[in-house]
N, C-alpha and C positions, 0 to 999 in steps of 0.2 A: 837441264836448263832447256826450256824452249824459246827456240830464236823467233825473234819478232821477225813477221810477213805482212807483205802489201795485201791489204784486203780485197777480196775477189769484188768485181763490181765496184771498184773504185770509182771516181769522178773521172780521172785519167782514161780509163778503160772504155767507161761508156762514152766519152767524148771521141776517142779512136773510132770506135764504131759508126759514128755519125757522120764521118767526113769523108773523102773519097781517098782510096788506098794511096793514090799516087800523091796527093796534096801536099805540099809543105808543111802545113800544120800538122797532118798525120804522122808525118815524119818526126816532126818536132815532138809530138804527144809520145811516140814510140820511144824515142832516146830520151825523154824525161822518165818514162816508165821504168827503162833499164836502168836509169841513176838511181831511181828510187828503190828498186830490188835490190842492187848491188851496195846501195847503202845501208839497207835495212838487214841483207848479210852480213856486211862488214861489222855494224854494231852489234849483230849478234855473236859474231866471232871475239871480237872484243871482248863483250862482256863475259863470254865463256872462259875466256883467257883470264880475266881479272878473276874469276872465282878460284879457277884452277891454282894461280898465284897465291891469293888469300888463304886456299884450304891448304895446301902445302907449307904455308909459313907457320899456320896455326899448328898444325900436325907437328910439325919439327918441334916448335917451343913446347907442346904438350909432353914430348918424350924427354925434351931436355929439363922441364922443372917436375916431370916424375923421377927422373933418374939420377938428379942431382944428389950425391950425398947419399944414395942409398944405402950406402954399407954403414952408415952412422944411424943410431947406435948399435955396436955389436952385441947388443944385450936384448935378451927378451922384453918386449913392450906390450902393455896391456893385455888385450885379448889375444895376442899371438899364444899366450898359455894356453888356450881352447885349441884353435885351429892348427898351430903348428904341432899340437899334441894330437890331432885327430889324423893328419897326415902321417906322423910316425906310425901311428896303430895300424893306419891302412896298409904302410909297407910293412909293417909286422904281421899283418892280418888278423889282428887282434880287435875283437868284439869289443866296440864302445856305444855308448849312447849319446844323442845329442837332439835339442829340439828342433834342430833345423835339416831341411833334407840334404840330400848328400852331393849333389852336382858339384858345386864349388869346391868342398872339401876332397872330392876325387881329382878335381882340377890340379889342387896343391899336390897331393900324392903323386898325380902322373909327373908332375913336375921334378918332384924329388925322386922318382925313379929314373928319370932321363938323366940326371947329374949324378946317379948311382948310389944315391944316400939310402940307409939300409935302416932309418928310423930309430936308431938306438937312444937317441936323446928324447926327452918326453915333457920339455918344455914347462916344469913344474912351477918356476916361481918368476915374476917379473924381475928382472937385473940379471938373471943367469947369463954366464957369458956363452956366446955362441962360439968363441974362437977356442976356447980352453977344451969346449965339449964338441969340436971339429963338427960344426953342423953347416952347411950349403945354405945359410939364411938369405944371402945374396939372390941365388937362383930363386927361392921361394918368395922372397919380395918383389923380383923382376916381375912375376907373373901378373901381380895386381898393378903394376906400375905400367905394363904394356896395356893391359884392359883400359885402367884409366886415361892413358893418352890417347886411345883409340875412342873412348867417351867423347871426349873434346872434337875428334874428327866426325863422328858420327851426328854430333850436336849441329856442327857446320853442312852437313849433308842434308839433316831434317829440314833446315832453312831454305838451302839450294833447291832441292826436290819440292819444297812448297811454292818456288817461284819468287824467293824475297831477292833484293837486291844485295851487291857485295855488302855495302855497309852493316846492313841488318843481319847477315849471316856472321860476320865477323864480332861484333856487339854480343850476340848472342853464344856462338862459341867461345869469345875473350872472357865472357863473366865465367865461364866453368873452367877455361885454362888459367886464369889467374884467380882463382879460388882456393884459399888456404885448406878449407876442408875437404875439397875434393881429392887437392895433392896430398894431405895428411893422412887421409883415410885408404890411399891407393899407393901408398908407400909402405905398407906394413901388410903383414900376413893376416888379411881380413876379407870378410865375403863381400863387403858392400861395392868394391870395384866390379864383380861379377853382376852382381844384382843393377847396378846402375847401370851399366853398359847393355845389359839384356833389356831393362825398360826402355834405353834409349832405341835401341835396335828395333823393339817392337813397334815404335812411333813411326821410325823411317820405312820399316818395310810395308806397314800397313799404307803409309803415303803413296808408296810406290805403287802398292795394289789397288788402291784407290783410283789412282791418274789412269789406270787400265779399265775404267769400269764401263767404256764403250767397247771393250774387247771381251766381253765376258766369256769365260770359261776355254780362252786361248791359252797357250802354253806358259805365257810369261804370266798370264793373271793367276794360274795355278802356283806357279813358283814363286810370286811374291806371297800368296794368301799361305801357302805351307810355311815360308819362312816366317811370315808373322807368329804362325801358331809354335813354330820352333823357339824363337825368341821368348813367347809369353810361357813356353814350359821351362826355359832355362833359367826365367826369372823366378817362376815359383818353386823348381827345384834347387834355388838357391836359398831362398827364406820364404816364408809363407805369406810375408806381405807383398811378395810378389803377385798376390791374387788382385792387388790394386790395378796392377796393369791390364788384367782382363776386364776389369770394369770400365776402366779408360776405352780399350778399343771395342768392347761391348757395346758402350752407349754411343760410341762413332758406327757401328754397326747397326743396332736398331734404327737410328735415323736414317742410314743409307738403304734398309731395309723398307721403312715408312715412305722414303720417297719413290721405292721403285712402286710401291702400290698407287701412286698418285696417277690419276687417268689424265691428268693435264701436264705430265712431266715432258720436259722437251724432246726426251728421247724417243717417246712415244710410248704407247700403251703395252704393258706387257701381259701375257695371260697369267691365269692364276697357275697352271702348272710350270710356266717359266719361273714364276715366283719360288714357286715349292723346291725348284732345282737350286735357286740361289740361296735360299734359306739352307737347303740340305749342305751345299758346297761350303757354307761359311761355318755351319754346324761341325762338319768333319775337319774343315781346315783349324779351326779356332778352337774346338774343345776337344772331338776324339783325339786326333794325332796329338796334341799337347798333353793329352794324359796318358798316352801310350809311351810318349817320350819320359813323361815323369815316372812311369811305372819302370822304364828301362833303366833308370839311373838307379832306382832301388835293388833291381835283378842284380845289377854290378856290385852295388853295398854288400848284398848279402853273399854273392859269389866270392869278393875280396876276404870278406870279414869270417873265416870260418874257424877261427880258434876262440877257445873261453878268453873273456878280459875283464876290463872293468865295467862293462855295460851290461854283464849276465843278469845283474839283481833287477835291473828293469825289466827283464821279461820273463814269462813264465816258464815253469820246468820243462813243458814240451819245446818251446823254443830252445832252449839251452841245451837240450839233449840233441840238438842238430850241432853243436858245436865241439870240436875236440878239445881235448884236454880240460874238461870241466870238473874240476876237483871236488865240487859240492856233489854233483850228481852221482861221481864217481863212488863218494861216500855215503850216499842214501842207504838208510838203513829202516826195515819194517817196523813200526811202531806197534806193539803189543798193549793189551790191557795190563794195567799195575805196573808198566814202564812210569819211571819218574822222570820228566821231559822238560827242558826250558823252551819257551813259547817266544818268539820276537815279532813286533810289527815289520811288516816288510817294507814300509815306507820310512817310517821314522826309525828304524833300528831299536825301538825301545823293548825291552823285555816285560813280559807280565808278572806284576812284582804285588808281594802284600806286605804288611808288618803288622805289630800288634797295636799301632796307632789308630784311633778312629775319628771318623770325620766328626767336625765339631756340630754342636746342637744346632747355630744358626750361621748361615752364611754372610756375606757383608751385604748382601742385598734384602737380609730378613727373612729369606726362605727356611723353611725347617728342613734338616737331612734325617737319616735313619741312626744317626749315630754308631752305626755298623764299623767294623772294621774296614780300614782304607785298603783299596784295590788301585794300583798306580801303574804307570810307564816308568821303568827306570833304565837309565843307559848303560849301566854295567852289569855285568854277570857276577851275582853271589848267590848264597843259598836262599835266600828269601825269593828266588825267581823260580824257585824248584816246585813242580805241581805234578801229583800221580794223576793218570788218566784211568777212570774207572768205569767199568759199564753201568748201563741204564738201572740195571738190578744186580746186587752184589752175589753174582753167581759163582766166583772165586774161579772162574774158568782160567787158569793161567796159561800164556802161551797162546790165546787167540789175536790173531791180527786185527787191529782197528781197521773199518774200512768206509768209504764215503757215504754219509747220509744216516750214519749210525748214532743214536742218542747216547751221550756221555756225560759222565759228571769229572768235574777237576777238582781234587783235595789238595788245598796248599800245605806241603810238608811241616814249614817251618812253624806253624800255628795250630796244625790238625784242624783246619776249618775247610769248609766247602765253598767254591765258587758260586754267586747268585746274584742275579738282576730281579729287580721288581720295581713297580710302579712308585718310585718315588724319584724325583727332580734329582740329575747330576750336578755337581758345584757348579761348572760354567754353562751348561745348556739345560735350562728347564723344559726343552721339549724332548730331551734325551734321558734314559732311563740310568738310575745309579747302578755302579756293581760295587758288591762288597762281599764279605764271607759269612757264613753262619757254621754253627758247631755240626758234630756228626749226628746228633739225636734231632736236632730241626730238619738237618738235610734228609735224614731218612723217615721223619716224621710229620709235622706241620707243613713244611716248606720242600715236601719232596719234589712238586713240580717245577718250582723256581729254581733248582739246582741243575735243571737238565738243559742240555746243549746239545744242538746237531752239528756235526763236522760235516760242511761242506765245501768239499775241494774244488778248486777253480778248474775250468775245463775237464771235469771229471767224466770218466767214461762206466757208467754203471756203479756198481759195488768195488771201485777203485781201492787198493790197497792204501792204507795212510804211511806215510813215509817222512822221514827227516828231510829238509832241504828240499826235496823235490815236489813235496804237496803244498801249494801255497792255499791257505784254505780262510774259509769264514767261518765264525762261531758264532751259529746263531741261537739266541736263547729260546726254549722249546716253545713255552707257553706265550710270550708276547712278540717274538718273531722279529727280535731287533737285532743286530749286528754288533759283537764286539767292535770298540772303535777307540782310537786314540789321536791327539792331536801334540803339537810342539808347544802350544802356550802352558807355561808352570803353572801348578798349584801355589796358593800363597803360603808362607810360612809354615801353616800347620801340614802340609801336605810335603813338607820339606822340600819344594821347588821341584817336586817331581811331576810327570804328567798324569791327566786326567786320564781316568779309562770309564768310557760310559757306553751306553746302548744305543746305536744309530738306526733310526726307523727307515733310513735310504739304504736299504739292503744291497742294492746292484752296485753302489760305489765301490772302485777299486782300491780306495783308501781303506777298508775294511778287512784287506788281506794279512794274514798273519802266516807263520812257517814256525817248525819245530827245527830248533837248531841241533838239539843232541839229546841223546838218552843218558842221563846221567847215572844211572844204576847199571849200565851196560857195560863189562868189561872190555878193554881193549883186545884181548883175543877171543871174545865170543864169537861164537859162528857166524851170527848175523852180521858181524863187521866185514867178514871176510867175501869178498866181492870176485867175480869173474870179470875178466877185461871186458870193459864198455864198448859196445857199438855205436859209431855215430849215427843217429836217426835223421830222417829225413820229414818235412813239411812242405805242403803244397805252398808254393810262392805266395797266392793271396791272402794265406791263412797268417803266414808269418809277417806279411803288410800289413794287414788290418790290425794285427797287434801292436805292431810298431806305430802305425799311425795313431792308434788309440793312447798310446804311452807317449807320445810326442806331444799330441793336443794337451793332454791332462798335465803335463808337466810345465810346458809352455804357459799354460793358465796359471799355473801356480808360482811364476817370477813375480810376486807382488810384492816383496819386501824392498824397505828403502836400500837407496843406494846414493851415497855420497854427491855422485856427479850425475845423478837421472834429473830429468827435465821434464816439463809440461810442453804440450803441442803449441800453445799460446805463446810461449818465450822462442819457438823456433823461427819465425820469419824475421824475428828482429833482433836475433843473435844475443839474447840475454843471458845464455849461460853456455860454457864449454864444458870439456872433460879433460883430466889432467892423465896423461898416458905413462909418462916416464920423467924420472927426475934423477939427476946426478949430483949429489952435493959437493963433492970436492970441485968441480968444475961450475957450478952453476946451472947447469944446462938443464932444460926441460923440453917436453913435446907436451903442447896443450893443444888440444883439438879444438879448433873455432875456426869458425869461416872468415870471409875477407869481409869485414862490416860494412865497407863501402859499397861492396856487390851487394850484398845480402839486402840492405835497406833500400838501395835503387829496384832491385826486383820486385822486393816487397811493395814499393809505392806504385810500380809498373802494374802491379795485381790489382790494386786497388782504382788505378787508372783505368783500366780496361774495362772493370765492373762500372765504373761511372760514365765511360763513353756509352756504353751498352744500353745503360739505364736512361741517359739522355737523350739517344737515339729512338729509343721507344716511347718518350714522353712527346719527344718531338713528330713522330709518326702519328702518335694519338691526336695531337693538335693540327694535323695536317700541313706539317713543315719537313719536306724531303730534303735533308740536308747531305746526304751522301748519295753517289750515283751507284747504279747495281753492281758494278765490280768491287767497288770498295766496301760497299756492305757486305757482299758476298765473301770475301777476302775475311773482312773483320769478324764475322759469326764463323764461317766455315772452318778457317785456317788458324787464326788466333784464337777462336773459340775452342777448338781442338786442343790446344796447347795447355788453354786455360781450364779445362776440363781436366787433363793430365795432370794439372798441378793440383785441383780440387781434390781429384779421386786419390792421389798419392798424398794428401795432407788431412782432411777431415775424418776419415775413419780412423785415426790414432785418439781424436777424442773420446771414442766410445770403448777404447781398451783401459784394462786395468792391471795390467802387466808394468815392468819398468819399462821407461821410455827414455831413450838418449838422443843428443843431436844428430847422429848420423842417420836416424831414421827419417830425417827430413831431407837427405839429399836428392833422393829421386824428384821429389817435390821441388827442390831447388834447382835442377836441371830444366825442369817444365817452365818454371817461372822466368828462367833465363831466354827461353824460347819466346815467351809472349813479352819480354822486354824488347827482344830483337824486332818482333814483328810490328809492336807499336812506335818504334822508330820509323819503320815504312810507312805507317800510317800517318804519323804527325807530318811527315816531310813529303811522302809522294802521293796521298789521297788526291782524288779528282773532284774539285769543286763543280758545285751547279751555278750556271750562268745566273748572274744576280736580277736579270732583265726578263726572265722567262717567263712566260705566264702559264697559268696552271688551268685556264680556260679554252686557251685558243691553240690548238692543234697539241702535238706531242712536244715533252720537255726537251730542250736544246743543252746538250753537256760539252764544255769545253774542258778537256783533261789536262790535267798537270803536266803530263808528257808533251802535250802539245805547247803549252803556254810556258810552264817553268822547270823543263827537263832539267836543263844544267843548273839552275838555282837549286832545286829539290835535292838533287845528288849531291851537290856541296853542302846542302845544309845538313842531309844526314851523316856524311861523312865529318863534319864539324861536329855535330853531336855524338856521334860514335868515338870520336877522338877524344872528346873532351871525358864524356863516362869512363872509357878505358884507361886514360891517363889518370884519374883520380884513384880508379880503382886498383889500377898497378901499384900506384902509391901505398894503398893500403896493403896488397898483397906483400909488398916488400917489406913494409914496417912491422909485420906479423911474422915474418919468414922465420927468424930465430925460433919463434915456439911451434913452426910447423917441422923444420928441418933437425932441430933439436941443439942446434949449434949456430952461431958462437954462444957462450954464456954470457948472463946479460947482469949488469951492476943492479943494486936495490933501486936506483933512480930510473934505471931504463926499464927494469919491470913494472914500476909504479908507472910509467908512462903509458904502457900497454893496459892497464887495469880500466879499460874505458867505460865498460857497464859494469865495473866492480867484478872482474872475473878472479876466479879464486886461485891465482897464479901462485906457485911457490916463489920463496925467496924474494918476496916483497919487503922483508924487514931484515 
């Protein structure tokens, strides 16, 4: 907090210089000046003390509200099934796959390691007992609770560092402190506590960095720049929505750099070479170093997860060979021509299947089919999944190994017909080719080319051998260059609700990958099944990282299925929907994730009020009416505007997403809107009005500041407004606490009273 100081060149100072040094008037002026300086110093000290008292109180309350009853329930709750499980996999060093980066999950694993947990429990089902399975779940939950409490402290510090008064700081921090959604999300084994704290720290550190703009390249300047980058890295290393914090800080940096280019800037003109240094420093501190931190957590991730596990299937065989105990690769067998094999789709796990039923003459949309034999994807292994792999020419060379890029034919053993694709539209995709089978006479006669397929092994090296399990491949139709593909939408009853197989023109798509699961004609004691002990291989870090990034982005984009508690971004600011986390029928207890409606509606209105104030100010300026002094407008646009941009950049991008979305995605934006609300309380009660009688034509405008005329009244008004808002917000927080903490159980009538916006609460009947 910057303490107020007596301005240099004040009226008293100038008058002292104009009088004789030993005159009584001079002595009086000197004493008055000393008193003024002492008063200013005293006021500054008092203000700083008030800040420390308020900051300490909010911090203590934050820890109390987050830790109160944290051991309840002693069962797995909601997404603890995922993130608790991942912590266990880390401790077992078992490879798993998740769409989120590893930083927060590594923190949970570290907490488990600290308390001596070995990872034996895998959090399989919501409601599984922690007590019976001897899981130190309170230690796991303590991590997000600590981080959630610190988020309240950081919210206060953001306002304090931005120069706001104690009431403004208390209001902004209090709206986060007494918010049921922030409390509920930071009392469980979930990632959002890490995400929100990292986002808040990035704002705080950047503000401290920006305040040192007149000391560029100093040690402190570099320190806060690098810490800002580190906070941003922790944000995006927790969830990819952490990218929004980069947009927030990046927007502020672009504005700052633009101002540095201004030839009329108050600090003086800087040369283009100096500007280049400023640009390079920010690029290194806010892009390069965060990216290196981001890579570091993946390096730790790969180093810890050294054993084969449930995530193997998401990775290539080359990647799996870097994991010990990989049973599939250990059992990989060379595939030879004339072997009978089963082929499985890598993504959907469906087997390539055929049967004697035929496609209908016409589909539901009126299109005509070939009426050929159906080729489908089937989830179970049976004899209709058996295919014999044959060379392009029937050369009868038994024992020859199939290799990458070779042309083959596939004979369906059960119907003695050959796989074929041709220029006929598939059942669901008019742009994709139909897959069917034809007789041997046609396969080696008039349809010879249409039955040819190329084996294209993923990440292959030349004429690499084709193996079971280890070779993920694409089956490319030789004449038309389409890839065999399937998807999960079931065929109609004529297709026995099985999966459609068709020819995909987008060959590069990873969803075109298949693998050979087994050679059904190969005896268990065959020499090909006898394998020497497999040695674990290595891959360059960046190659593993790129492969994992592709898989993470791909599967993240596929999270589009409906969910009973998913919601839309337009519902979030008004808290129209929540999420059921946990229920207990015998005690009628439940945890329902929802924010404090009073607090959310208030900050949502303040977001709109801010936009209205800025719009009104711009219209007034257009009409030649200057209603605000320079200091007030500067804070309104620069400081409050920064918070408003943080809200916007953490909210509006969700409208562009097609994946599942939930209320917790709004928590970073809610924190930013709370900062806006605190800043507007300061603006409303401490703004500096313009003298009504000033002339716009004669001389400079004269300002009569609020501190000079209404200092006491303004501070009292701010405290009254803060007290009223927080009192009502605390009442809302208290009313919804049984849904946040999961106890006590509520009667039907009590549940009904909490269905404010039709929340889909349990036990309402």
